[in-house]
Structures are given as structure tokens and as C-alpha cells.
C-alpha positions in Angstrom: -44.2 29.1 202.3 -41.7 31.5 204.5 -39.8 29.3 207.1 -41.5 29.8 210.8 -39.3 31.8 212.9 -38.8 31.4 216.8 -41.1 34.5 218.9 -38.1 34.7 220.9 -34.6 34.9 219.8 -32.3 32.4 221.5 -29.9 35.1 222.1 -32.5 37.3 224.1 -34.1 34.0 225.6 -32.0 34.3 228.7 -32.7 37.9 229.0 -36.6 38.1 228.6 -36.7 35.4 231.4 -34.5 37.8 233.7 -37.1 40.6 233.0 -39.9 38.0 233.8 -38.4 36.5 237.1 -38.1 40.3 238.0 -41.9 40.2 238.3 -43.1 36.8 240.0 -41.9 37.7 243.8 -44.2 41.1 243.0 -46.7 38.9 241.4 -47.0 36.9 244.6 -46.6 39.4 246.9 -49.9 40.6 245.5 -51.6 37.5 245.6 -51.7 37.1 241.8 -51.9 33.3 240.4 -51.2 35.0 236.9 -51.0 38.3 234.9 -51.9 38.5 231.0 -50.0 41.2 229.6 -51.7 43.1 226.2 -50.3 46.6 226.4 -47.5 47.0 223.0 -44.6 48.4 225.4 -45.3 45.4 228.0 -46.0 42.8 225.2 -42.3 44.1 223.7 -40.5 44.3 227.7 -42.3 40.5 228.1 -40.9 39.3 224.7 -38.1 41.2 223.5 -40.5 41.9 220.2 -44.0 43.3 219.9 -46.8 41.1 218.1 -50.4 41.2 219.0 -51.6 38.8 220.9 -50.7 38.6 225.1 -48.5 37.2 227.3 -49.6 35.0 230.0 -47.3 34.7 233.1 -48.0 32.6 235.7 -47.0 33.0 239.4 -44.3 29.9 238.6 -42.6 31.9 236.3 -43.8 29.8 233.4 -44.5 32.4 230.0 -47.2 31.5 227.3 -47.1 33.7 224.4 -50.9 33.5 222.5 -50.1 35.2 219.4 -53.0 36.9 217.1 -50.8 38.7 214.3 -48.4 38.2 212.7 -48.8 34.1 212.3 -45.4 33.2 211.3 -44.0 31.8 214.4 -43.1 28.5 215.3 -45.4 26.8 217.5 -44.7 24.8 220.6 -45.7 24.9 224.1 -44.7 28.5 224.9 -45.8 29.9 221.2 -49.7 29.6 220.8 -51.2 31.1 217.9 -55.4 32.4 218.5 -57.9 34.2 216.8 -59.4 36.1 220.1 -58.7 36.6 223.4 -61.7 33.9 224.4 -59.8 30.6 223.0 -57.0 31.5 225.9 -58.6 29.4 228.5 -59.2 26.6 226.6 -55.6 26.5 225.1 -54.4 26.5 228.5 -56.2 23.7 229.7 -55.1 21.9 227.1 -51.2 23.0 228.2 -52.2 21.6 231.3 -52.4 24.9 233.5 -55.0 25.7 235.9 -57.6 28.5 235.6 -56.2 31.3 238.0 -58.4 31.8 241.0 -56.7 36.1 240.5 -55.9 37.3 237.0 -53.6 40.5 236.5 -54.7 42.5 234.3 -53.3 46.5 232.8 -55.9 48.3 234.8 -53.8 51.7 234.3 -53.2 50.8 230.6 -56.1 48.7 228.5 -59.2 50.3 227.2 -61.9 49.8 229.8 -63.1 47.6 226.6 -60.9 45.3 226.6 -60.7 45.1 230.6 -64.5 44.1 230.5 -63.7 41.7 227.8 -61.1 40.2 229.5 -62.9 40.1 232.5 -66.0 37.6 231.0 -63.1 35.9 229.6 -61.5 34.6 232.8 -65.4 34.5 234.6 -64.0 32.9 237.7 -61.5 34.9 238.4 -60.9 37.9 240.6 -58.9 40.9 239.1 -56.4 42.3 240.3 -54.5 45.6 238.5 -51.0 44.5 237.2 -49.8 47.7 235.8 -48.3 48.9 239.2 -45.9 45.6 239.0 -45.1 46.4 235.5 -44.3 49.6 236.4 -42.0 48.3 238.9 -40.3 45.2 237.4 -39.2 48.0 234.6 -37.8 50.5 236.4 -34.7 48.4 237.3 -33.0 47.4 233.9 -30.8 44.2 233.4 -27.4 44.7 231.7 -29.2 44.0 228.4 -31.3 46.7 228.7 -28.8 49.3 229.8 -26.0 48.4 227.1 -29.2 49.0 224.4 -29.5 52.6 226.3 -26.0 53.2 225.8 -25.8 52.3 222.4 -28.9 54.9 222.1 -26.9 57.8 224.0 -24.3 57.2 221.4 -26.5 57.5 218.5 -28.2 60.2 220.2 -24.8 62.4 220.7 -23.4 61.6 217.0 -26.3 63.7 216.0 -26.4 66.2 218.4 -22.7 66.6 216.7 -24.0 67.8 213.5 -27.0 70.0 214.8 -24.8 73.3 214.6 -24.2 72.6 210.9 -27.9 72.7 210.1 -28.7 76.1 211.5 -29.6 78.9 208.9 -30.5 82.6 209.5 -33.9 83.4 209.5 -34.9 79.6 209.6 -38.1 79.0 211.8 -37.9 76.3 214.7 -39.7 74.3 212.9 -37.8 74.2 209.8 -34.7 73.5 212.2 -36.8 70.9 214.1 -37.0 69.4 210.6 -33.4 69.1 209.8 -32.3 67.5 213.1 -35.2 64.4 212.8 -33.4 64.1 209.4 -30.4 63.4 210.4 -31.8 61.4 213.1 -33.7 59.2 211.0 -30.6 58.8 209.1 -28.7 57.8 212.1 -31.3 55.1 212.9 -33.9 56.5 214.7 -37.0 54.4 214.6 -39.1 57.3 214.2 -41.6 56.9 217.1 -41.2 57.9 220.6 -43.1 55.5 222.9 -44.7 58.4 225.6 -46.1 56.7 229.3 -49.6 57.6 229.9 -52.7 57.5 227.7 -52.7 61.8 228.1 -49.1 62.7 226.7 -48.3 62.8 223.0 -45.0 64.1 221.1 -43.6 64.4 218.1 -39.7 63.4 217.3 -39.2 65.5 220.6 -39.4 69.3 221.2 -37.4 72.1 219.6 -38.1 75.5 221.9 -36.8 79.1 220.9 -36.9 82.0 222.4 -40.5 83.1 224.1 -41.9 80.0 223.2 -40.1 78.0 226.0 -42.5 80.6 227.9 -45.9 79.2 226.5 -47.5 76.8 228.8 -48.5 73.7 227.3 -51.5 70.8 228.4 -48.8 68.5 228.5 -47.1 67.1 231.6 -43.9 67.9 230.5 -41.0 69.9 231.5 -40.9 72.6 229.1 -43.8 73.6 227.1 -44.2 75.5 223.6 -46.9 76.1 221.6 -46.7 74.1 219.1 -47.8 74.4 215.7 -51.8 73.4 216.2 -54.1 72.8 219.0 -54.6 69.1 218.1 -50.8 69.2 219.8 -50.4 72.0 221.8 -46.5 71.2 222.5 -42.7 72.0 221.0 -42.0 74.5 218.1 -44.6 76.6 216.6 -43.2 77.8 213.1 -41.7 81.3 214.4 -38.4 82.8 213.0 -35.6 82.4 215.8 -33.6 85.3 216.3 -30.5 86.7 217.2 -30.1 86.7 221.5 -32.6 83.9 221.7 -31.8 80.3 223.3 -32.5 77.3 221.2 -33.6 74.2 223.6 -33.2 71.2 221.7 -34.7 67.9 223.3 -35.3 65.1 220.4 -35.4 61.4 220.2 -33.3 59.1 221.2 -34.8 55.7 220.5 -32.4 53.5 218.5 -33.4 49.7 219.2 -36.6 50.1 221.3 -35.3 51.7 224.4 -34.3 55.3 224.1 -32.2 58.2 226.0 -33.5 61.8 226.8 -31.0 64.2 226.6 -31.8 68.3 226.3 -28.7 70.6 225.1 -28.7 74.8 224.6 -27.8 76.0 221.5 -27.9 80.6 221.3 -28.4 82.4 218.5 -25.5 85.1 219.4 -24.6 86.5 222.7 -27.6 86.0 225.4 -28.2 87.7 228.5 -25.9 86.8 231.5 -28.8 85.8 233.4 -29.6 83.1 231.0 -25.7 82.0 231.6 -26.4 82.1 235.0 -29.2 79.6 235.0 -27.4 77.4 232.5 -24.5 76.6 234.9 -26.8 76.4 237.6 -28.6 73.9 235.9 -25.4 71.7 235.6 -24.3 72.5 239.6 -27.4 70.7 240.2 -26.7 68.4 238.0 -23.1 67.1 239.8 -25.0 67.5 242.7 -27.3 64.9 242.0 -24.6 62.7 240.2 -23.4 62.5 243.6 -25.9 61.8 245.8 -27.9 59.3 243.6 -26.6 56.1 245.0 -28.8 53.0 245.8 -30.9 53.5 248.7 -31.1 57.0 248.5 -34.9 58.3 248.4 -36.3 59.5 245.0 -37.8 63.3 246.7 -34.1 63.9 247.9 -33.1 64.4 244.4 -36.0 66.9 243.7 -35.4 68.4 246.9 -31.8 69.6 246.6 -32.7 70.7 242.6 -34.9 73.5 244.4 -33.1 74.0 247.1 -30.0 74.9 244.9 -32.5 77.2 242.7 -33.5 78.9 245.7 -29.4 79.8 246.9 -28.6 81.1 243.3 -32.3 83.0 243.7 -33.4 81.7 240.4 -36.4 80.2 241.6 -39.1 81.7 239.5 -37.3 80.8 236.6 -37.0 77.1 237.3 -38.8 73.8 235.5 -40.6 77.2 233.7 -42.1 80.8 234.2 -45.3 81.0 233.8 -46.4 77.5 234.2 -43.7 75.8 236.4 -43.4 71.8 236.5 -43.2 70.0 239.8 -41.0 67.4 239.0 -37.3 67.2 237.8 -37.2 64.0 236.0 -38.4 60.5 235.5 -38.3 57.0 234.6 -36.6 56.0 230.5 -36.0 52.7 228.9 -39.1 51.1 226.4 -41.0 54.8 227.2 -40.4 58.2 228.6 -42.1 59.3 231.9 -41.8 55.7 233.4 -40.9 55.1 237.0 -40.2 57.1 238.8 -41.4 60.1 238.5 -38.4 62.5 240.3 -40.9 64.5 242.6 -41.3 65.8 246.2 -43.6 63.4 246.5 -42.0 60.0 245.6 -41.3 57.9 248.5 -39.1 55.0 246.1 -36.0 54.2 247.0 -33.2 54.2 244.1 -32.4 51.1 243.3 -28.6 50.1 241.1 -29.6 49.8 237.6 -32.9 52.1 237.5 -32.4 54.9 234.5 -33.5 58.6 235.3 -33.6 61.3 232.9 -33.1 64.4 235.2 -34.4 67.6 233.8 -33.2 70.6 235.7 -34.0 73.4 233.2 -34.8 76.9 233.6 -37.1 79.2 231.4 -35.6 83.3 230.8 -38.4 85.5 229.9 -37.3 86.9 226.4 -34.4 84.8 225.9 -35.9 81.5 226.0 -35.0 78.0 228.0 -31.7 77.0 229.2 -30.5 74.0 231.0 -28.8 69.7 230.7 -31.0 66.7 230.6 -28.7 63.6 230.5 -29.8 60.1 230.9 -28.5 58.4 233.7 -28.1 54.3 235.2 -28.2 54.4 238.9 -24.5 52.6 240.1 -23.4 51.8 243.2 -20.8 55.1 243.2 -23.3 57.7 242.1 -25.2 58.5 238.7 -23.8 57.3 235.6 -24.5 59.6 232.5 -25.4 57.3 229.2 -25.4 60.8 227.3 -22.0 62.4 226.6 -22.2 65.5 224.7 -20.6 68.9 225.6 -22.8 70.6 228.3 -22.0 74.4 227.8 -24.2 76.4 225.4 -22.8 76.9 221.7 -23.3 79.5 219.5 -25.3 78.5 216.2 -23.9 82.2 214.7 
């Protein structure tokens, strides 16, 4: 018989406790006696690993892990094996835990049927929405999480250093992306990209060459692309990449359950002076945001400053798209892409030390393609510190 494992790696136990301690004050502020976590990304956050089941967190900070699959973990007062959620109340009673008067569920993430089922399980409890609490809790990273993201950035940069050697004349953008994805997997990429939001879908990232960068997409990404099928209308489209075009590479940096987001641009031969100007404007925007991105700064200030610089350089019509414009210049990143906060004109959140942000001031030049730089940053007392170190200048594939 296989030896039972510890669900929480002993080396991670303190780390998991730090994460859950962040949630407790917000639970109390919301009048929540307990929270039941059931979505994949949030289970990973609350346990340091994924399993099928639930994490039950009390407002006193006690966590019980109800495991459905796999049944391989050592059972104790913290780990309870169940077949279905209807068993949870009785198991809580055996542990001496009173039924909650108010229960937090992930109303923004779980399906309607799952929510209705859990409401019946805790029929005597008032149900509150736990999703905003989990978003805010995950928004600020622990030192351990930041270390994982730094490792991601190093692996991602190692892949980007090999990209120029992968290009061959008359390649399609899809063929180029396949070669990049192969190197990603060989570098250790998990091959899966978690994205926040039920309406968001993507493969291992985006490679946008030439005019395809100007194709509007149904998804809420900074750049579009038509994709190769109406089933997944975004990114590379299967067209041959031509001289005089740019190739924007924004591919996955997930090597350990966390991820970094990085975009760089290659050219095929010479491109227009306008494309060079816009690319350098993107770099200028990042330098300004790196300086002002300190704890206490309103997130919307980052957006406003980026827009102002694009206007100053008379590039507004190309900023964050041409035919279709994105209304943000970045987003939080960590376990998922598009975590909180969204870097928009309406975001009133204040930057906090330990937040991790992907900033992507990009431009689309008609007939040429997309230009601009994206880096992942951690907020420090001195400003934004990049976790994605790779040359920002456009590099020629020829």
C-alpha cells in the first residue's frame, strides 16, 4: 500500500498559514463566520497544492481540508476525507466546530448549481460572497510567492533568449509559436495557463505578427488577433510572417503554479519609424510607472500617466490597439493572469507593498503590427521592481 502523504508540505505550512491569516480580518470585516473554498486556483492558494474538495476556514483562522480526491493524504484534525459536500456539517460537528451563522462562498467563481447545492448543505447559514475577499487576499504576495515568481521570470527569460534562433523564413505565426512552446515545455513550463474570469480563454500565450495584431478579439486581452478558428478567436492566425512586420511574443511563464507575464517584440527586417517611435514610447511609459508605482499610489494614476504620455507623443490612436482599444494598461498576476487589480482609469485601489503587476503599454501600427513592452513587477517601497529581465529593444529576426 502506498504510504500516506502530508497534504500540507511541512516546509509550506508556515507559508500557508500566512496566506490564510490575510483572509481572516477581511472575513471578520464582512461579518463572515466561515468560508468554504472550492475553486481550483483558490484551493491551490489555500493549501499550496491542488486537490479535489474544499478548504473550510473559520473566522478564528482554523483551516480544515475536506478531500474528495485523491485519497492519499494522512488523516488528522485538519484533513478529512469525504465523498460529497453534504458530509461536511457532520464532520465539523465531530471536530467541535459550531455551524456558521454566515458562510462565505465563491459566488463569482463556482457554478450556479454548485452554489445552490452548498446553500442546501448550510441551509441555516446566511450566504455571503467570498470571492472579493479571496481576490484582495491574493493581490498582495508573500515573500515565498514573490520568490516563485522571480523563478518564473528567470525561466521565461531563458526561453526568450532562444527565440531568435527559432525563426525560419516563410514561417507562419502558428509554426513560430509552436517552436516557442516547445522550448517553453523543455524549460519546465507546466503547459497550462490559469486565467481569471470565466469568459477568458487562451492557449500558452500569444504570438502576433503583422496586420493580425490589428484584428479585434472577443477576449479582454490587451491585443487581439483572429486566431486560427472561431472556436478560439485570439492570437496567431496561421499567416506567413513577412519582411517589414513586427512579431509580438507574449507567451506563458508558468513553471510552478505562479506565473510572470512578459512581452517582447522582434522585427522581420526593417520596420517603419512610427513603429520604432511607439515602441520607445512604451519603454518611456514603463520607466515613469516604475518610479511612481510606490505603496499608497492610486492604481488609476498608473493608467492616467500612461495615457498622458501616449497623448504627448501623438500616439493615442495606436495606444492599446488601433481598430479596437483596450481600456487598461495592465493587471495583477500570480496564480492567474488578470488578477486584481486591473490597471484602469476607474480603479481606486491603492498600491501595496508586495502586489505583483503586469504592465503592458502597447501600440498597434497599421500594416506593421504590434509594438511595446510588458514586464511583471513587484511593488516595493522604492517603486516597481521588474521580475522579467530581458532586453526591451526590438530585435531583428533576419
